[in-house]
C-alpha positions in Angstrom: 31.6 -146.0 17.5 34.6 -148.2 16.5 35.4 -150.7 19.3 38.9 -151.7 20.2 39.9 -155.3 21.0 40.8 -154.4 24.6 37.4 -152.9 25.1 35.7 -156.1 24.1 38.1 -158.1 26.3 37.5 -156.0 29.3 33.7 -156.2 28.9 34.0 -160.0 28.7 36.1 -160.0 31.9 33.5 -157.8 33.7 30.7 -160.0 32.6 32.5 -163.0 33.9 33.0 -161.3 37.3 29.4 -160.1 37.7 27.8 -163.3 36.5 29.2 -165.1 39.5 26.2 -163.6 41.3 28.1 -163.7 44.6 27.5 -160.0 45.3 25.1 -157.4 44.0 26.0 -156.4 40.5 27.0 -152.8 41.4 29.3 -154.1 44.1 30.9 -156.6 41.8 31.4 -154.1 39.1 32.9 -151.6 41.5 35.4 -154.3 42.6 36.2 -155.0 39.0 37.0 -151.3 38.4 39.1 -151.1 41.5 41.1 -154.1 40.2 41.6 -152.3 36.8 42.5 -148.7 37.9 44.0 -147.8 34.5 40.6 -147.8 32.7 39.5 -144.4 31.5 36.1 -142.9 32.2 34.7 -143.7 28.7 35.8 -147.4 28.9 34.2 -147.7 32.4 30.9 -146.2 31.0 31.0 -148.7 28.1 31.6 -151.7 30.4 28.9 -150.5 32.9 26.4 -150.1 30.1 27.2 -153.5 28.6 27.1 -155.4 31.9 23.8 -153.9 33.0 22.3 -154.4 29.5 23.3 -158.1 29.7 21.8 -158.5 33.2 18.5 -157.0 32.1 18.3 -159.3 29.1 20.5 -162.3 30.1 18.1 -165.1 29.3 17.2 -164.1 25.8 20.8 -163.2 25.0 22.1 -166.6 26.2 19.4 -168.4 24.2 20.2 -166.5 21.0 23.9 -166.7 21.6 23.6 -170.4 22.3 26.4 -169.8 24.7 27.2 -168.6 28.3 30.9 -167.9 27.4 31.7 -164.3 28.5 33.3 -163.3 25.2 30.3 -164.5 23.2 27.9 -162.8 25.6 30.0 -159.6 25.3 29.7 -159.7 21.5 25.9 -160.5 21.7 25.1 -157.6 24.0 27.2 -155.1 22.0 25.5 -156.1 18.8 21.9 -156.5 20.0 21.5 -154.1 23.0 24.2 -151.5 22.5 23.5 -151.2 18.8 27.0 -151.6 17.3 27.4 -152.7 13.7 29.7 -155.4 12.4 31.7 -152.5 10.9 32.1 -151.0 14.4 33.3 -154.3 15.7 35.7 -155.3 12.9 38.9 -153.9 14.6 38.1 -156.0 17.7 37.2 -159.3 15.9 39.2 -162.3 14.7 37.9 -164.4 11.8 36.1 -166.8 14.1 34.4 -163.9 16.0 33.3 -162.4 12.7 31.6 -165.6 11.5 30.0 -166.1 14.9 28.5 -162.5 14.9 27.0 -163.0 11.5 25.4 -166.3 12.7 24.2 -164.6 15.9 22.6 -161.8 13.9 20.8 -164.3 11.8 19.2 -165.8 14.9 17.8 -162.5 16.3 14.4 -163.0 14.7 14.1 -166.5 16.1 10.9 -166.9 18.3 11.6 -167.6 21.9 9.4 -169.1 24.8 7.6 -166.2 26.6 9.6 -166.3 29.8 12.8 -166.3 27.8 11.7 -163.5 25.5 10.7 -161.4 28.5 13.9 -162.2 30.4 12.5 -163.5 33.6 12.9 -166.9 35.3 10.1 -169.4 34.5 8.8 -169.4 38.1 8.6 -165.6 38.2 6.7 -165.6 34.8 4.2 -168.0 36.3 3.7 -166.0 39.4 3.3 -162.8 37.5 0.7 -164.4 35.3 -1.3 -165.5 38.4 -1.2 -162.1 39.8 -1.7 -159.8 36.8 -2.9 -162.0 33.9 -1.1 -162.3 30.5 -1.3 -158.7 29.4 -0.3 -157.3 32.8 2.7 -159.5 33.2 4.0 -158.8 29.7 3.7 -155.0 30.4 5.5 -155.3 33.7 8.3 -157.5 32.5 8.8 -155.2 29.5 8.9 -152.2 31.8 11.6 -153.9 33.9 13.9 -153.9 30.9 14.3 -150.1 30.8 16.9 -148.5 33.0 15.6 -146.7 36.1 15.6 -142.8 36.1 18.2 -141.1 38.3 16.4 -139.0 41.0 17.7 -136.6 43.6 15.9 -135.1 46.6 16.4 -131.6 47.9 17.1 -131.2 51.6 14.5 -128.6 52.5 16.5 -127.6 55.6 19.3 -126.4 53.4 17.8 -125.4 50.0 14.8 -125.1 47.7 14.1 -127.2 44.6 14.2 -124.1 42.4 17.6 -123.2 43.7 18.9 -126.7 43.1 17.5 -126.8 39.6 19.2 -123.5 38.9 22.5 -124.7 40.2 22.4 -127.9 38.3 21.5 -126.0 35.1 24.4 -123.7 35.7 26.7 -126.7 35.9 25.4 -128.1 32.6 23.4 -131.0 34.3 20.1 -131.6 32.6 17.5 -131.8 35.4 13.7 -131.4 35.8 11.3 -131.5 38.7 9.8 -134.9 39.4 6.1 -135.2 38.6 4.9 -136.2 42.1 7.4 -135.5 44.8 7.6 -131.7 45.7 11.3 -132.2 46.6 12.4 -134.5 43.8 14.7 -133.7 40.8 15.1 -136.1 37.9 18.5 -136.1 36.1 18.7 -137.0 32.4 21.4 -139.6 31.6 24.1 -140.4 34.1 26.3 -137.4 34.5 29.2 -137.7 37.1 27.7 -136.2 40.2 29.4 -138.1 43.0 31.6 -135.1 43.9 29.1 -132.4 43.2 29.2 -129.8 46.0 25.4 -129.9 46.6 25.7 -133.7 47.2 28.9 -133.3 49.3 27.3 -130.8 51.7 23.9 -132.4 52.1 21.8 -130.0 50.1 20.9 -132.9 47.8 20.6 -136.6 48.4 20.2 -139.5 45.9 16.7 -140.9 46.4 14.1 -142.4 44.0 10.9 -140.5 43.7 9.0 -143.5 45.0 10.9 -143.6 48.2 10.4 -139.9 48.6 6.6 -140.4 48.3 6.6 -143.0 51.1 7.9 -140.2 53.4 5.0 -137.9 52.5 2.5 -140.7 53.2 4.0 -141.1 56.7 3.4 -137.3 57.0 5.2 -136.7 60.4 4.5 -133.6 62.4 7.1 -131.5 64.0 6.3 -132.6 67.6 5.8 -136.3 66.8 7.7 -139.3 68.0 8.5 -141.3 64.9 10.2 -144.7 64.2 11.7 -145.7 60.9 11.7 -149.4 61.8 14.0 -150.7 58.9 16.1 -147.6 58.4 19.0 -149.2 56.4 21.3 -146.4 55.1 18.7 -143.9 56.1 17.3 -142.3 52.9 13.8 -142.2 54.2 15.0 -141.4 57.7 16.6 -138.2 56.5 13.4 -137.2 54.6 11.3 -137.8 57.7 13.6 -135.7 59.8 13.5 -132.9 57.3 9.7 -133.0 57.1 9.7 -132.7 61.0 12.0 -129.7 60.6 14.6 -131.3 62.8 12.1 -131.2 65.8 10.4 -134.0 67.7 12.2 -137.3 68.0 13.0 -139.7 65.2 14.4 -143.2 65.9 16.2 -145.0 63.1 16.1 -148.7 63.8 18.0 -151.5 62.0 19.4 -154.9 62.8 22.6 -154.5 60.7 25.3 -152.2 62.2 27.0 -151.6 58.8 23.8 -150.0 57.5 23.5 -147.6 60.4 27.2 -146.8 60.0 26.4 -145.7 56.4 23.7 -143.4 57.8 26.2 -141.5 60.0 28.0 -139.4 57.4 24.7 -138.7 55.6 23.1 -137.6 58.9 26.1 -135.3 59.6 25.7 -133.7 56.1 21.9 -133.3 56.5 22.2 -130.9 59.5 19.4 -132.8 61.4 19.5 -133.0 65.1 16.4 -135.1 65.9 17.5 -138.4 64.5 18.6 -141.2 66.9 20.0 -144.4 65.3 19.4 -147.5 67.3 20.9 -150.9 66.6 18.4 -153.8 67.3 19.3 -157.4 68.0 16.0 -158.4 66.4 12.5 -157.1 65.9 11.7 -158.1 69.5 14.6 -156.1 71.0 14.0 -154.5 74.4 14.3 -151.1 72.8 11.1 -151.8 70.9 9.3 -153.0 74.0 10.2 -149.8 75.8 8.5 -147.7 73.2 5.3 -149.8 72.9 2.2 -147.6 72.5 4.1 -144.4 72.5 4.9 -143.6 68.8 2.9 -141.3 66.6 4.2 -142.5 63.2 5.9 -145.7 62.3 7.4 -146.6 58.9 8.1 -150.2 58.0 10.1 -150.4 54.8 10.4 -154.2 55.0 13.1 -156.3 53.5 11.8 -157.9 50.3 12.9 -159.7 47.1 13.8 -156.3 45.5 11.8 -157.1 42.3 10.3 -153.7 42.5 13.8 -152.3 41.8 14.6 -154.5 38.8 15.1 -151.5 36.6 18.0 -150.5 38.8 19.1 -153.9 40.0 18.4 -156.4 37.2 20.7 -159.0 38.7 18.1 -159.7 41.3 16.1 -161.7 38.7 18.9 -164.2 38.6 20.1 -164.1 42.2 16.7 -164.5 44.0 15.3 -168.0 44.1 11.5 -168.7 44.4 12.1 -169.9 48.0 13.1 -166.3 49.0 9.5 -165.1 48.5 8.1 -167.3 51.2 11.1 -166.8 53.5 10.8 -163.0 53.2 7.0 -163.0 53.6 7.5 -164.7 57.0 10.2 -162.1 58.0 7.9 -159.3 56.9 5.1 -160.6 59.0 7.2 -160.8 62.1 8.6 -157.2 61.6 5.1 -155.8 60.9 3.7 -157.4 64.0 6.5 -156.0 66.2 6.3 -152.5 64.7 2.6 -152.4 65.1 3.0 -152.6 68.9 4.7 -149.2 68.8 1.8 -147.2 67.5 -0.1 -145.1 70.0 -4.0 -144.8 69.7 -4.7 -142.5 66.8 -1.2 -143.0 65.4 -0.2 -144.1 61.9 1.7 -147.1 60.6 2.9 -147.1 57.0 4.1 -150.3 55.4 6.2 -150.2 52.3 8.0 -152.8 50.3 
């Protein structure tokens, strides 16, 4: 595909914005698109693909580009990771650019240090080696470079998976059942689904299959009292409520009011009536103490580095310092200790991170 000069320029501008690392990459990119409302859908897709390709492989690209300048990085990612030829680029290049691209392509076969070649910080490469050995860390770091699949979950209170698959197929959306979750659907590519009627009315929710499986491990029963201790925006909460068939009592705890506010519209769409959001001041809140020893099922989806989501959030590699590991481990320990006090004899606590 032939690239226009303005496409390359806008990709460079988006790279400059996201590489500030002052917000999550998807938030920064959304802000960039809002600031450039005249961009068409195709250009937005090109920019998003380029930005996330860069974030996945920033370290090796910067090393081979011998530059951190946004336009050079835009050229590098377009050539190496998006597969555009020099002929594709010619309309967008000046003479200096063309010379630089040829020099960059000549460096692509250059050997790089292992952590650089695998696009992770040195400290993370060392920790991965200690945990998994050389072969395991290479395989894991390589897997992180692939984009994550796009999964949906059927709301069993409103639809069946077969009906959802049929509806998506009728709309020309390529979709298959997930291999493990009985409620999951995997979408091929990134079709525009934000305004799809099944998502708008709560018959479908966006949720990774791994998150769905956590809910099935909790295995709440209809008459249980259940606590989702770190509910966030409520993806797992909604699944737990659906598995309880909107019966029993399900508390959605979180310490950030904004996250619980994001749950409200999703909860309204879901049709559930057994979910009770509760804002906590801390993990030692009086609301927790009042429920001590009374809860059948407790889910602790603890705050973490997010490295398990690097296929979806590759910027975390560059935003999270090594010090965050110890800080988050201490926080996780405090949350788990508090949540454990809720569980009644014979109950179940599921910890996920």
